[in-house]
N, CA, C and O atoms as a printed pandas DataFrame, in Angstrom:
     atom_number atom_name residue_name chain_id  residue_number  x_coord  y_coord  z_coord
0              1         N          MET        A               1    8.370    4.169   14.803
1              2        CA          MET        A               1    9.033    2.930   15.311
2              3         C          MET        A               1    7.603    2.303   16.193
3              4         O          MET        A               1    7.010    2.873   17.109
4              5         N          ILE        A               2    7.219    0.629   15.432
5              6        CA          ILE        A               2    6.078    0.413   16.154
6              7         C          ILE        A               2    6.152   -0.230   17.290
7              8         O          ILE        A               2    6.878   -1.210   17.118
8              9         N          ASN        A               3    5.766   -0.173   18.364
9             10        CA          ASN        A               3    5.317   -1.079   19.938
10            11         C          ASN        A               3    5.288   -2.470   19.193
11            12         O          ASN        A               3    4.430   -2.665   18.333
12            13         N          MET        A               4    6.281   -3.506   19.534
13            14        CA          MET        A               4    6.029   -4.917   19.864
14            15         C          MET        A               4    4.853   -4.780   20.446
15            16         O          MET        A               4    3.808   -4.920   19.811
16            17         N          ASP        A               5    4.894   -4.443   21.933
17            18        CA          ASP        A               5    3.836   -5.146   23.110
18            19         C          ASP        A               5    2.417   -4.437   22.636
19            20         O          ASP        A               5    1.394   -5.110   22.763
20            21         N          GLU        A               6    2.316   -3.006   22.055
21            22        CA          GLU        A               6    0.913   -2.952   21.949
22            23         C          GLU        A               6    0.617   -3.810   20.500
23            24         O          GLU        A               6   -0.479   -4.370   20.518
24            25         N          LYS        A               7    1.362   -3.996   19.323
25            26        CA          LYS        A               7    1.159   -4.722   18.191
26            27         C          LYS        A               7    0.414   -6.190   18.780
27            28         O          LYS        A               7   -0.703   -6.569   18.428
28            29         N          LYS        A               8    1.069   -6.711   19.491
29            30        CA          LYS        A               8    0.700   -8.161   20.080
30            31         C          LYS        A               8   -0.384   -7.821   21.390
31            32         O          LYS        A               8   -0.893   -8.911   21.654
32            33         N          ARG        A               9   -0.869   -6.925   22.184
33            34        CA          ARG        A               9   -2.009   -6.415   22.671
34            35         C          ARG        A               9   -2.956   -6.545   21.419
35            36         O          ARG        A               9   -3.632   -7.554   21.219
36            37         N          ILE        A              10   -2.950   -5.491   20.627
37            38        CA          ILE        A              10   -3.887   -5.457   19.112
38            39         C          ILE        A              10   -4.160   -6.759   18.812
39            40         O          ILE        A              10   -5.327   -7.080   19.039
40            41         N          LEU        A              11   -3.013   -8.132   18.102
41            42        CA          LEU        A              11   -3.109   -9.063   17.693
42            43         C          LEU        A              11   -4.188   -9.724   18.594
43            44         O          LEU        A              11   -5.327   -9.879   18.152
44            45         N          ASP        A              12   -3.890  -10.069   19.702
45            46        CA          ASP        A              12   -4.484  -10.773   20.494
46            47         C          ASP        A              12   -5.820  -10.343   20.778
47            48         O          ASP        A              12   -6.411  -11.092   21.556
48            49         N          GLU        A              13   -6.567   -9.198   20.307
49            50        CA          GLU        A              13   -7.879   -8.913   20.476
50            51         C          GLU        A              13   -8.474   -9.104   19.398
51            52         O          GLU        A              13   -9.687   -9.313   19.347
52            53         N          ILE        A              14   -7.518   -9.047   18.129
53            54        CA          ILE        A              14   -8.013   -9.160   16.749
54            55         C          ILE        A              14   -8.972  -10.288   16.653
55            56         O          ILE        A              14  -10.154  -10.391   16.324
56            57         N          ALA        A              15   -7.644  -11.441   17.230
57            58        CA          ALA        A              15   -8.158  -12.804   17.308
58            59         C          ALA        A              15   -9.138  -13.195   17.942
59            60         O          ALA        A              15   -9.803  -14.171   17.594
60            61         N          GLU        A              16   -9.403  -12.405   19.098
61            62        CA          GLU        A              16  -10.512  -13.031   19.830
62            63         C          GLU        A              16  -12.048  -12.391   19.150
63            64         O          GLU        A              16  -13.187  -12.812   19.352
64            65         N          ILE        A              17  -11.578  -11.186   18.254
65            66        CA          ILE        A              17  -13.028  -10.752   17.394
66            67         C          ILE        A              17  -13.342  -11.978   16.045
67            68         O          ILE        A              17  -14.447  -12.387   15.688
68            69         N          PHE        A              18  -11.899  -12.388   15.449
69            70        CA          PHE        A              18  -12.364  -13.317   14.543
70            71         C          PHE        A              18  -12.844  -14.930   15.153
71            72         O          PHE        A              18  -13.635  -15.645   14.538
72            73         N          LYS        A              19  -12.298  -15.257   16.261
73            74        CA          LYS        A              19  -13.102  -16.292   16.810
74            75         C          LYS        A              19  -14.540  -16.024   16.816
75            76         O          LYS        A              19  -15.323  -16.755   16.209
76            77         N          LYS        A              20  -14.900  -15.034   17.459
77            78        CA          LYS        A              20  -16.389  -14.964   17.647
78            79         C          LYS        A              20  -16.929  -14.672   16.559
79            80         O          LYS        A              20  -18.020  -15.231   16.439
80            81         N          GLU        A              21  -16.510  -13.740   15.309
81            82        CA          GLU        A              21  -16.958  -13.460   14.338
82            83         C          GLU        A              21  -17.421  -14.510   13.340
83            84         O          GLU        A              21  -18.470  -14.713   12.729
84            85         N          LEU        A              22  -16.539  -14.946   13.394
85            86        CA          LEU        A              22  -16.151  -16.233   12.629
86            87         C          LEU        A              22  -16.590  -17.626   13.456
87            88         O          LEU        A              22  -16.043  -18.634   13.010
88            89         N          ASP        A              23  -17.580  -17.857   14.701
89            90        CA          ASP        A              23  -17.767  -19.116   15.534
90            91         C          ASP        A              23  -16.679  -20.338   15.464
91            92         O          ASP        A              23  -16.753  -21.510   15.095
92            93         N          ASP        A              24  -15.457  -19.376   16.079
93            94        CA          ASP        A              24  -14.474  -20.667   15.760
94            95         C          ASP        A              24  -13.651  -20.501   16.827
95            96         O          ASP        A              24  -12.626  -19.830   16.703
96            97         N          SER        A              25  -14.003  -21.110   18.054
97            98        CA          SER        A              25  -13.058  -20.834   19.199
98            99         C          SER        A              25  -11.466  -21.606   19.340
99           100         O          SER        A              25  -10.670  -21.584   20.279
100          101         N          ASN        A              26  -11.394  -22.216   18.118
101          102        CA          ASN        A              26   -9.691  -22.622   18.126
102          103         C          ASN        A              26   -9.092  -22.210   16.838
103          104         O          ASN        A              26   -8.158  -22.768   16.263
104          105         N          LEU        A              27   -9.670  -21.286   16.503
105          106        CA          LEU        A              27   -8.553  -20.635   15.041
106          107         C          LEU        A              27   -7.549  -20.075   15.982
107          108         O          LEU        A              27   -7.567  -19.991   17.210
108          109         N          ASN        A              28   -6.618  -19.690   15.050
109          110        CA          ASN        A              28   -5.510  -19.548   15.273
110          111         C          ASN        A              28   -4.968  -18.142   14.161
111          112         O          ASN        A              28   -4.425  -18.290   13.066
112          113         N          ILE        A              29   -5.302  -16.838   14.818
113          114        CA          ILE        A              29   -4.830  -16.039   14.050
114          115         C          ILE        A              29   -3.467  -15.460   14.556
115          116         O          ILE        A              29   -3.074  -15.283   15.709
116          117         N          SER        A              30   -2.690  -15.147   13.007
117          118        CA          SER        A              30   -1.455  -14.171   13.559
118          119         C          SER        A              30   -0.758  -13.244   12.742
119          120         O          SER        A              30   -1.919  -13.011   12.405
120          121         N          TYR        A              31   -0.083  -12.525   12.122
121          122        CA          TYR        A              31    0.122  -11.518   12.252
122          123         C          TYR        A              31   -0.147  -11.948   10.369
123          124         O          TYR        A              31   -0.673  -11.205    9.540
124          125         N          ASP        A              32    0.353  -13.208   10.154
125          126        CA          ASP        A              32    0.258  -13.309    8.751
126          127         C          ASP        A              32   -1.141  -14.049    8.180
127          128         O          ASP        A              32   -1.464  -13.861    7.007
128          129         N          SER        A              33   -1.896  -14.835    8.993
129          130        CA          SER        A              33   -3.170  -14.757    8.605
130          131         C          SER        A              33   -3.868  -13.637    7.671
131          132         O          SER        A              33   -3.797  -12.411    7.745
132          133         N          SER        A              34   -4.659  -14.580    6.645
133          134        CA          SER        A              34   -5.508  -13.442    5.369
134          135         C          SER        A              34   -6.353  -14.602    5.047
135          136         O          SER        A              34   -6.287  -15.767    5.438
136          137         N          PRO        A              35   -7.432  -13.815    3.975
137          138        CA          PRO        A              35   -8.413  -14.489    3.673
138          139         C          PRO        A              35   -7.996  -15.789    2.975
139          140         O          PRO        A              35   -8.817  -16.695    2.833
140          141         N          LYS        A              36   -6.611  -15.907    2.494
141          142        CA          LYS        A              36   -6.127  -17.391    1.855
142          143         C          LYS        A              36   -6.269  -18.273    2.883
143          144         O          LYS        A              36   -6.994  -19.264    2.794
144          145         N          SER        A              37   -5.298  -17.843    4.369
145          146        CA          SER        A              37   -5.142  -18.728    4.858
146          147         C          SER        A              37   -6.183  -19.462    6.144
147          148         O          SER        A              37   -6.032  -20.480    6.820
148          149         N          VAL        A              38   -7.389  -18.305    6.097
149          150        CA          VAL        A              38   -8.116  -18.820    6.831
150          151         C          VAL        A              38   -9.608  -18.859    6.577
151          152         O          VAL        A              38  -10.102  -17.750    6.374
152          153         N          GLU        A              39  -10.307  -19.733    6.548
153          154        CA          GLU        A              39  -11.161  -20.699    5.378
154          155         C          GLU        A              39  -12.617  -20.136    5.783
155          156         O          GLU        A              39  -13.571  -20.483    5.087
156          157         N          LYS        A              40  -12.799  -19.375    6.760
157          158        CA          LYS        A              40  -14.212  -18.925    6.606
158          159         C          LYS        A              40  -14.487  -17.290    6.153
159          160         O          LYS        A              40  -15.532  -16.713    5.854
160          161         N          TRP        A              41  -12.975  -16.779    6.247
161          162        CA          TRP        A              41  -13.237  -15.136    6.016
162          163         C          TRP        A              41  -12.903  -15.024    4.343
163          164         O          TRP        A              41  -11.977  -15.182    3.547
164          165         N          ASP        A              42  -14.371  -14.626    4.401
165          166        CA          ASP        A              42  -14.326  -14.244    2.708
166          167         C          ASP        A              42  -14.829  -12.601    2.675
167          168         O          ASP        A              42  -14.391  -11.638    3.305
168          169         N          SER        A              43  -15.864  -12.691    1.738
169          170        CA          SER        A              43  -15.482  -11.041    1.322
170          171         C          SER        A              43  -17.016  -10.626    2.204
171          172         O          SER        A              43  -17.049   -9.431    2.498
172          173         N          ILE        A              44  -17.885  -11.190    2.519
173          174        CA          ILE        A              44  -18.835  -10.766    3.276
174          175         C          ILE        A              44  -18.251  -10.985    5.216
175          176         O          ILE        A              44  -18.386  -10.250    6.194
176          177         N          THR        A              45  -17.673  -12.207    5.047
177          178        CA          THR        A              45  -17.249  -11.726    6.861
178          179         C          THR        A              45  -16.307  -10.693    6.757
179          180         O          THR        A              45  -16.290  -10.008    7.779
180          181         N          ASN        A              46  -15.605  -10.373    5.990
181          182        CA          ASN        A              46  -14.460   -9.425    5.954
182          183         C          ASN        A              46  -15.218   -8.136    6.320
183          184         O          ASN        A              46  -14.564   -7.330    6.982
184          185         N          LEU        A              47  -16.426   -7.817    6.020
185          186        CA          LEU        A              47  -17.447   -6.994    6.498
186          187         C          LEU        A              47  -17.768   -6.765    7.871
187          188         O          LEU        A              47  -18.055   -5.719    8.452
188          189         N          VAL        A              48  -17.670   -7.878    8.259
189          190        CA          VAL        A              48  -18.330   -7.912    9.465
190          191         C          VAL        A              48  -17.185   -7.831   10.314
191          192         O          VAL        A              48  -17.342   -7.141   11.321
192          193         N          LEU        A              49  -15.993   -8.407   10.139
193          194        CA          LEU        A              49  -14.946   -8.483   10.612
194          195         C          LEU        A              49  -14.543   -6.982   11.071
195          196         O          LEU        A              49  -14.464   -6.525   12.212
196          197         N          ILE        A              50  -14.271   -6.245    9.587
197          198        CA          ILE        A              50  -13.814   -4.646    9.686
198          199         C          ILE        A              50  -14.314   -4.191   10.635
199          200         O          ILE        A              50  -13.678   -3.754   11.594
200          201         N          SER        A              51  -15.865   -4.216   10.514
201          202        CA          SER        A              51  -16.824   -3.479   11.455
202          203         C          SER        A              51  -16.958   -3.540   13.124
203          204         O          SER        A              51  -17.322   -2.709   13.957
204          205         N          ALA        A              52  -16.431   -5.096   13.219
205          206        CA          ALA        A              52  -16.291   -5.334   14.574
206          207         C          ALA        A              52  -14.637   -4.487   15.472
207          208         O          ALA        A              52  -14.309   -3.886   16.495
208          209         N          ILE        A              53  -14.059   -5.042   14.130
209          210        CA          ILE        A              53  -12.466   -4.380   14.487
210          211         C          ILE        A              53  -12.804   -2.693   14.675
211          212         O          ILE        A              53  -12.423   -2.219   15.745
212          213         N          GLU        A              54  -13.271   -2.054   14.019
213          214        CA          GLU        A              54  -13.560   -0.851   13.532
214          215         C          GLU        A              54  -14.403   -0.444   15.498
215          216         O          GLU        A              54  -13.950    0.081   16.516
216          217         N          GLU        A              55  -15.157   -0.786   15.285
217          218        CA          GLU        A              55  -16.060   -0.740   16.707
218          219         C          GLU        A              55  -15.014   -0.858   17.841
219          220         O          GLU        A              55  -14.941    0.087   18.627
220          221         N          LYS        A              56  -14.233   -1.877   17.997
221          222        CA          LYS        A              56  -13.371   -2.002   19.262
222          223         C          LYS        A              56  -12.122   -1.355   19.575
223          224         O          LYS        A              56  -11.709   -1.311   20.734
224          225         N          PHE        A              57  -11.456   -0.816   18.537
225          226        CA          PHE        A              57  -10.418    0.412   18.499
226          227         C          PHE        A              57  -10.839    1.511   18.293
227          228         O          PHE        A              57   -9.967    2.361   18.473
228          229         N          ASN        A              58  -12.373    2.147   17.808
229          230        CA          ASN        A              58  -12.771    2.895   17.827
230          231         C          ASN        A              58  -11.991    3.672   16.617
231          232         O          ASN        A              58  -11.342    4.640   17.014
232          233         N          ILE        A              59  -11.946    3.447   15.372
233          234        CA          ILE        A              59  -11.357    3.798   14.402
234          235         C          ILE        A              59  -12.180    3.209   13.256
235          236         O          ILE        A              59  -12.880    2.199   13.196
236          237         N          VAL        A              60  -11.848    4.247   12.283
237          238        CA          VAL        A              60  -12.706    3.742   11.130
238          239         C          VAL        A              60  -11.709    3.645    9.909
239          240         O          VAL        A              60  -11.020    4.598    9.545
240          241         N          PHE        A              61  -11.700    2.304    9.270
241          242        CA          PHE        A              61  -10.412    1.965    8.003
242          243         C          PHE        A              61  -10.748    2.802    6.881
243          244         O          PHE        A              61  -11.923    2.637    6.554
244          245         N          PRO        A              62  -10.080    3.713    6.117
245          246        CA          PRO        A              62  -10.352    4.166    4.788
246          247         C          PRO        A              62  -10.517    2.954    4.003
247          248         O          PRO        A              62   -9.927    1.932    4.353
248          249         N          VAL        A              63  -11.270    2.968    2.967
249          250        CA          VAL        A              63  -11.893    1.995    1.925
250          251         C          VAL        A              63  -10.467    1.415    1.140
251          252         O          VAL        A              63  -10.207    0.221    0.997
252          253         N          GLU        A              64   -9.615    2.556    0.670
253          254        CA          GLU        A              64   -8.895    2.143    0.235
254          255         C          GLU        A              64   -7.728    1.043    0.876
255          256         O          GLU        A              64   -7.023    0.263    0.236
256          257         N          PHE        A              65   -7.770    1.224    2.145
257          258        CA          PHE        A              65   -6.934    0.232    2.868
258          259         C          PHE        A              65   -7.401   -0.771    3.278
259          260         O          PHE        A              65   -6.700   -1.650    3.781
260          261         N          ILE        A              66   -8.933   -0.874    3.130
261          262        CA          ILE        A              66   -9.362   -2.300    3.369
262          263         C          ILE        A              66   -9.282   -3.316    2.174
263          264         O          ILE        A              66   -9.452   -4.525    2.337
264          265         N          PHE        A              67   -8.990   -2.689    0.863
265          266        CA          PHE        A              67   -9.109   -3.313   -0.273
266          267         C          PHE        A              67   -7.644   -3.517   -0.386
267          268         O          PHE        A              67   -7.188   -4.435   -1.068
268          269         N          SER        A              68   -6.702   -2.466    0.436
269          270        CA          SER        A              68   -4.902   -3.230   -0.046
270          271         C          SER        A              68   -4.625   -3.804    1.465
271          272         O          SER        A              68   -3.436   -4.047    1.671
272          273         N          ALA        A              69   -5.282   -3.993    2.269
273          274        CA          ALA        A              69   -4.554   -5.154    3.297
274          275         C          ALA        A              69   -4.633   -6.435    3.185
275          276         O          ALA        A              69   -5.685   -7.006    2.897
276          277         N          GLU        A              70   -3.411   -7.089    3.423
277          278        CA          GLU        A              70   -3.330   -8.364    2.963
278          279         C          GLU        A              70   -3.393   -9.283    3.770
279          280         O          GLU        A              70   -3.432  -10.472    3.453
280          281         N          ASN        A              71   -3.415   -8.737    5.191
281          282        CA          ASN        A              71   -3.049   -9.403    6.528
282          283         C          ASN        A              71   -3.417   -8.957    7.596
283          284         O          ASN        A              71   -3.632   -7.768    7.833
284          285         N          VAL        A              72   -3.540   -9.989    8.444
285          286        CA          VAL        A              72   -4.123   -9.365    9.994
286          287         C          VAL        A              72   -2.851   -8.245   10.740
287          288         O          VAL        A              72   -3.085   -7.446   11.647
288          289         N          GLY        A              73   -1.300   -8.498    9.967
289          290        CA          GLY        A              73   -0.446   -7.849   10.409
290          291         C          GLY        A              73   -0.837   -6.129   10.023
291          292         O          GLY        A              73   -0.780   -5.101   10.698
292          293         N          ASP        A              74   -1.261   -6.423    8.560
293          294        CA          ASP        A              74   -1.267   -5.086    8.394
294          295         C          ASP        A              74   -2.494   -4.051    8.694
295          296         O          ASP        A              74   -2.571   -2.844    8.467
296          297         N          LEU        A              75   -3.803   -5.321    9.523
297          298        CA          LEU        A              75   -4.546   -4.625   10.348
298          299         C          LEU        A              75   -4.032   -3.799   11.723
299          300         O          LEU        A              75   -4.582   -2.800   12.187
300          301         N          CYS        A              76   -2.898   -4.439   12.226
301          302        CA          CYS        A              76   -2.738   -4.470   13.570
302          303         C          CYS        A              76   -1.864   -3.002   13.362
303          304         O          CYS        A              76   -1.879   -2.048   14.140
304          305         N          ASP        A              77   -0.935   -3.141   11.796
305          306        CA          ASP        A              77   -0.072   -1.775   11.792
306          307         C          ASP        A              77   -0.829   -0.611   11.797
307          308         O          ASP        A              77   -0.474    0.430   12.349
308          309         N          TYR        A              78   -1.832   -0.766   11.210
309          310        CA          TYR        A              78   -2.484    0.632   10.532
310          311         C          TYR        A              78   -3.182    0.665   12.324
311          312         O          TYR        A              78   -3.220    1.802   12.794
312          313         N          ILE        A              79   -3.590   -0.241   13.069
313          314        CA          ILE        A              79   -4.532    0.236   14.585
314          315         C          ILE        A              79   -3.398    1.147   15.215
315          316         O          ILE        A              79   -3.526    2.357   15.399
316          317         N          VAL        A              80   -2.167    0.334   15.548
317          318        CA          VAL        A              80   -0.884    1.108   16.255
318          319         C          VAL        A              80   -0.726    2.407   15.794
319          320         O          VAL        A              80   -0.574    3.238   16.689
320          321         N          LYS        A              81   -0.717    2.846   14.579
321          322        CA          LYS        A              81    0.011    4.027   14.254
322          323         C          LYS        A              81   -1.604    5.208   14.148
323          324         O          LYS        A              81   -1.510    6.417   14.359
324          325         N          ASN        A              82   -2.919    4.532   13.800
325          326        CA          ASN        A              82   -3.894    5.578   14.024
326          327         C          ASN        A              82   -5.032    5.541   15.168
327          328         O          ASN        A              82   -5.453    6.676   15.391
328          329         N          ALA        A              83   -5.611    4.592   15.913
329          330        CA          ALA        A              83   -5.866    4.197   16.533
330          331         C          ALA        A              83   -5.946    5.491   18.077
331          332         O          ALA        A              83   -4.886    5.669   18.676
332          333         N          SER        A              84   -7.093    6.195   18.516
333          334        CA          SER        A              84   -7.154    6.838   19.669
334          335         C          SER        A              84   -7.157    5.503   20.911
335          336         O          SER        A              84   -7.685    4.393   20.979
336          337         N          ALA        A              85   -6.379    6.214   21.674
337          338        CA          ALA        A              85   -6.585    5.519   22.942
338          339         C          ALA        A              85   -7.817    4.687   23.314
339          340         O          ALA        A              85   -8.922    5.228   23.268
340          341         N          ASN        A              86   -7.726    3.742   23.583
341          342        CA          ASN        A              86   -8.848    2.768   24.069
342          343         C          ASN        A              86   -8.694    1.754   25.489
343          344         O          ASN        A              86   -9.616    1.007   25.817
């Protein structure tokens, strides 16, 4: 079972990464945020975002996961299940 407090902490940290990497301090990131709902999140910035998230959480996303993840919630769930303590 996913710990909701842990998932919220991870979401908050991911949101900060999005704000920094997309250069938008007013960006509102939720579990449902996706490339369809975040204007600056395209295929190029996705690489930057994934790299920053991997570095922050000391994790490497499998390529298949990167292509199948649909939203920020998918990233949070994967991190909760697979990240080492950070």
